[in-house]
Structures are given as structure tokens and as C-alpha cells.
C-alpha positions in Angstrom: 0.0 0.0 0.0 1.2 3.5 -0.7 2.5 5.3 2.3 2.8 8.9 3.3 6.5 8.8 2.6 6.2 7.4 -0.8 8.0 9.3 -3.6 5.7 11.8 -5.3 5.7 13.7 -8.5 6.6 17.4 -8.5 2.9 18.4 -8.5 2.2 15.9 -5.7 5.0 17.3 -3.5 3.7 20.9 -4.1 0.1 20.0 -3.2 1.3 18.1 -0.1 3.3 21.0 1.0 0.3 23.3 0.5 -1.9 21.0 2.5 0.4 20.3 5.4 1.5 24.0 5.7 -2.0 25.3 5.5 -3.3 22.8 8.1 -0.5 23.7 10.5 -1.0 27.5 10.0 -4.8 27.2 10.4 -4.5 25.2 13.6 -2.0 27.7 14.9 -4.1 30.7 14.0 -7.2 29.2 15.6 -5.4 28.5 18.8 -3.8 32.0 19.0 -7.0 33.9 18.2 -9.1 31.8 20.7 -6.5 32.1 23.4 -6.2 35.8 23.0 -10.0 36.2 23.1 -10.3 34.1 26.2 -7.6 36.2 28.0 -9.3 39.4 26.9 -12.8 38.2 27.8 -12.0 37.0 31.3 -9.1 39.2 32.1 -10.2 42.6 30.7 -13.9 42.1 29.9 -13.4 42.8 26.2 -12.5 40.8 23.1 -11.7 40.7 19.5 -14.9 41.5 17.7 -14.0 39.6 14.6 -12.4 36.7 16.4 -15.3 34.2 16.4 -16.1 34.8 12.7 -12.4 34.3 11.8 -12.1 31.1 13.8 -15.4 29.8 12.2 -13.9 30.4 8.7 -10.6 28.9 9.7 -12.3 25.8 11.0 -14.2 25.4 7.7 -10.9 25.8 5.9 -9.4 23.1 8.1 -12.2 20.7 7.3 -11.9 21.3 3.6 -8.1 20.9 3.6 -8.4 17.9 5.9 -10.8 15.9 3.8 -8.4 15.9 0.8 -5.3 15.3 3.0 -7.1 12.4 4.7 -7.6 10.7 1.3 -3.8 11.1 0.7 -2.8 9.4 3.9 -5.7 6.9 3.8 -7.1 8.2 7.1 -10.8 8.2 6.2 -12.8 5.5 8.0 -14.3 2.8 5.9 -16.0 -0.6 6.2 -14.3 -3.3 4.2 -15.6 -6.5 5.9 -17.6 -7.5 2.8 -14.9 -6.5 0.4 -12.3 -8.6 2.2 -14.4 -11.7 1.6 -13.4 -11.6 -2.1 -10.1 -12.7 -3.6 -7.5 -10.1 -4.7 -8.8 -9.8 -8.2 -12.5 -9.0 -7.4 -11.4 -6.9 -4.5 -9.3 -4.7 -6.8 -12.2 -4.3 -9.2 -14.5 -3.2 -6.4 -11.8 -0.8 -5.1 -11.5 0.7 -8.6 -15.3 1.1 -8.9 -15.4 2.8 -5.5 -12.6 5.1 -6.6 -14.5 6.1 -9.8 -17.6 6.8 -7.8 -15.6 9.0 -5.4 -14.1 10.8 -8.4 -17.6 11.5 -9.8 -18.7 12.7 -6.4 -15.8 15.0 -6.1 -16.4 16.4 -9.6 -20.0 17.1 -8.7 -18.9 18.7 -5.4 -16.4 20.9 -7.3 -19.1 22.1 -9.7 -21.4 23.0 -6.9 -18.6 24.7 -5.0 -17.6 26.8 -8.0 -21.2 27.7 -8.8 -21.7 28.9 -5.2 -18.5 30.8 -5.1 -18.3 32.3 -8.6 -21.0 35.0 -8.1 -19.2 36.3 -5.0 -16.1 36.7 -7.1 -18.0 38.4 -10.0 -17.5 35.3 -12.2 -19.8 33.1 -14.2 -21.3 29.9 -12.8 -21.3 26.8 -14.9 -24.3 25.7 -16.9 -25.7 22.1 -16.8 -27.6 20.4 -14.0 -25.0 17.7 -13.1 -21.9 18.3 -15.2 -20.6 21.6 -16.5 -21.5 22.2 -20.1 -20.2 25.8 -20.3 -20.7 29.0 -18.4 -23.7 31.3 -17.9 -24.1 34.7 -16.5 -24.7 34.9 -12.8 -25.6 37.9 -10.6 -22.5 39.8 -9.5 -22.2 39.6 -5.8 -18.6 40.7 -5.4 -19.8 43.5 -3.1 -21.0 41.1 -0.5 -19.0 41.4 2.8 -18.5 39.2 5.8 -20.1 40.4 9.1 -17.2 41.4 11.4 -13.7 40.8 9.8 -12.3 44.2 8.7 -10.6 44.4 5.3 -6.8 44.8 5.6 -5.5 47.9 4.0 -3.1 46.0 1.7 -6.2 44.5 0.0 -7.6 47.8 -1.0 -6.1 47.3 -4.5 -9.0 44.9 -5.3 -11.7 47.5 -4.8 -11.4 49.0 -8.4 -11.3 45.4 -9.8 -14.0 43.7 -7.7 -16.2 46.5 -6.3 -16.3 49.2 -9.0 -14.0 51.4 -6.9 -16.3 51.4 -3.9 -14.5 50.9 -0.6 -15.0 47.6 1.4 -15.8 48.1 5.0 -15.4 44.4 5.8 -13.6 41.5 4.1 -15.3 40.6 0.8 -16.9 37.2 1.0 -15.2 35.8 -2.1 -11.9 35.6 -0.2 -12.9 33.2 2.6 -15.4 31.4 0.4 -12.6 30.7 -2.2 -11.7 27.7 0.0 -14.9 25.9 -1.3 -13.8 25.4 -4.9 -10.2 25.1 -3.9 -10.9 22.4 -1.3 -13.1 20.5 -3.8 -10.4 20.7 -6.4 -7.9 19.2 -3.9 -10.3 16.4 -3.0 -10.9 15.6 -6.7 -7.1 15.5 -7.3 -6.6 13.2 -4.3 -9.4 10.8 -5.4 -7.9 10.6 -8.9 -4.5 9.9 -7.5 -5.9 7.2 -5.1 -7.8 5.5 -7.9 -4.8 5.5 -10.1 -2.8 4.0 -7.3 -5.3 1.2 -6.9 -5.3 0.5 -10.7 -1.5 0.4 -10.8 -1.3 -1.7 -7.7 0.4 0.8 -5.4 -2.6 0.7 -3.1 -4.8 -2.3 -2.3 -7.7 -0.2 -1.0 -8.9 3.3 -1.4 -9.4 5.2 1.8 -9.8 2.6 4.6 -8.6 3.3 8.1 -8.7 0.6 10.6 -8.5 3.0 13.5 -10.8 1.0 15.8 -9.1 -2.3 15.2 -5.7 -0.7 15.7 -6.9 0.8 19.0 -8.1 -2.6 20.2 -4.7 -4.2 19.3 -2.9 -1.5 21.2 -5.0 -2.2 24.3 -4.3 -5.9 24.0 -0.6 -5.2 23.6 -0.6 -3.0 26.7 -2.5 -5.6 28.7 -0.1 -8.3 27.7 2.8 -6.2 28.8 1.1 -5.4 32.1 
């Protein structure tokens, strides 16, 4: 089975670095913002007004990064009791079928994520009910803002581009919402990679984690040592 340390292509290494760095940064920022807010709230009876909204967005980003990263390291939970009843050949066929279903699912998720995000970025959504058949005009919602997070001064350059020169008071929504199509694209990439690994024999299963069984074995081992 492919492991986390397996040699990767250049694109694979870049994507892995993005995922791992982003997950570490997000966890760190969530911890720092929450800690500061707790200290301010209970020590000084004040707080960071935009802290809760920022942590909420960061948590959503963490989930979206995490779902693709978990595919890469085969950390998603799965039930393979029935699949393991089959011999290696049929088991591989079933794993490939499962992979293709996951690829289709990720493709649909990416289309939905793009169609939701595109209006906030002043872009066109895709046409077609299930699969994109082109692009169609969608209502420009680039002026929509978040509730509390102020817009950094260094982002003012986007106002003539995205908001017809009008000043943003809060962070425009298309920035935190960009994680939706980006996360879906990462998930699609990881499912494609995992399916190809199954087809080429570098993995024997898709995204099965035997976390519960491993925990039971650890307890048995500890009891045996005791």
C-alpha cells in the first residue's frame, strides 16, 4: 500500500506542502485567536470582535483541507468487511469502482462549490444540471462582505477590480469562500491519485482506516505487557 513517505511527483509534492503547511497554520491561528479572546474576555472584559467569525472560517478551511489530506494518507474511515471476503482480483475491481464513484462525487462537489463561489467573485457559474456544459451569467455579488472581519489595508487594491471602486468596510466574502472550490479541487485530485494508485497496484484499498481495530490491538498489547 502507498505510504505517506512514498516518492511523489513534482505536483504531488507541491500539493502536499500546501496541505500540510495550511493545516499547521490554520491550527496555529485558531489557537492563537481563541487564546487571546479568552484572555481578553475573562481578564479585561473585552475581546476581538471579529475573532469568532475568523475562527469559524478557519475551522471550515481546516475541514476542507483535511478531507483531501485524509484521502492522501488513507485516514478516512471505511468498512471493508464484505470486500475482504473476495479474492484479490475482485477486491481490486471493487476498489476501482469505489474510486471512480468517489471521483464522480468530487467532480459534482467541485461544480457545486464553483457555482456557489463564482457570483461572490464576480465570475460566471457553470451551466448544466449535473456536469458543466459551459458558463452562464450569474448575478455579480462581489460587493458582499463578511459580518465582522475588517478588510486589511493591503487588500484595497482589489476595490477597483471587484467593487467598481467602492470601498469595502469588511472583508469581501469571495476571499474566505474561495476555499470551497479550492478544497473541492484538492479532493478531486486526491481521489484521482488514489484511484490510479489502486489501478497500478500501489494501493490495495482506497481510503480505509482501521483505527478502531488498531486501538483494540494497542490495548491488547498494553494488557499483555502489564
